[in-house]
N, C-alpha and C positions, 0 to 999 in steps of 0.2 A: 504494500500500500504506500503510495507516495503522497506527501503533503506539500502543497505549493504555498510558500511563504513569500510575501512581498517584503523586500528589504528596502529601507529608505536610505538614501545616501547620507553618509556621515557629515555632520556640520560642526564647524568649530564654534565653541562658545567664546564669549568675550573674555579677555584676561581678567581674572579676579571674580568672574561671575560664578554663580552656583551651578553645579553640574545637574542638579535636580531639585525638585521641591520636596520638603519634608512630608512624610506620609501622615504622621500625627505629631502633635505637640504634647509635652508633659503637662499633666494636671497638677502635679506636685510642685509646690513652690520650693525654692532652694533651701530655705530654713527648715521647712517640714521634712525635706529629703535628708538633710543632715541629721535631724533628730531620729528619723526612722533608720538611717544607716548605722547610727550608734547602737540602736537596739538590735538590728540585724547582725552587726559585728559581734556584739556580746553574746547573742544566741547562737553564733556560728560554731561554738565549741560544744561537743557532745556532752561533756560533764556539766556545763552551764545550763544546757537545755534540760538535762535530767534534774538539776537542782531546782530550776523554775517549775518543772513538773511536780516535784515533791512538795515544794512550798505552796504551789497553787492548790493542790489536793488537800493539804493540811489545814484544818480549822484553827486559826490563831497563829501565834508566832512560834517558830521552831528554833531551838537552841542549836548552835553549831555542833555541840557535842553529840546531838542526835543525828546529824547529817553525816558525820565522819564514817560511822560504821557501814553506811550504804554504799560507799565507794572504796576502791582499792587505792586510796590516797592518804597521805598524812594530813593532819589537821591544818598546818600552815598552807598546804596546797588548796584545800577546800576553802579556807578563808580567803585566799587569793582570788579564786573563782567568784566567790560571793562579793568581794570588793569590786571586781569588774562589772558584775551585775548591778551593784549599787551605784557605781559611777555612771552607768548607762541609764539609771533611773528606773530600772525594772523592779528592783527589790529595795526595801527599806530595812533599817535595823534599829534595835534599841539595846543598850548595854546597861541594865539595871545593877549589875555587879561585875563579877569576873567574866562571865560568858556573854556573848552577843546573841541576840534573838532576831531572826530574819523572817520577813513576810513579803509576799508579792504585792506590788502596787498595781491593781487592775487597770487603773486609768492610763498607766504607761503603755500597756499592751493594747489598749482599746483603739487608739489611732492607727497603730500598725495593723491590727486585725481587720479594721474597717477598710483600709486601703487594699489589703489582700483579697477581700471578698467582692 
């Protein structure tokens, strides 16, 4: 089976001119994209994703000492991952004494999940 295609002659574009028009434009403003990128980057690590999953399912605040046995990691490493999540604004923490207690900030993930859907 043969298909006949009509070819148009190649034309030169003006120097500095665009080669083609954009198909779509972003709906996300730069500042919003930067916020969501921080969240996505923090969630890009499997341990951090699992930590958020545990904190999300737990009612109330979770002590870091309860999280350490769930992972094959030392307490300082778990605390490091929690700090990255806290810096991204995904989790919050309180330190009433020696141990820190962590919880998910649902509003932090709301904007990101709305954009994904």
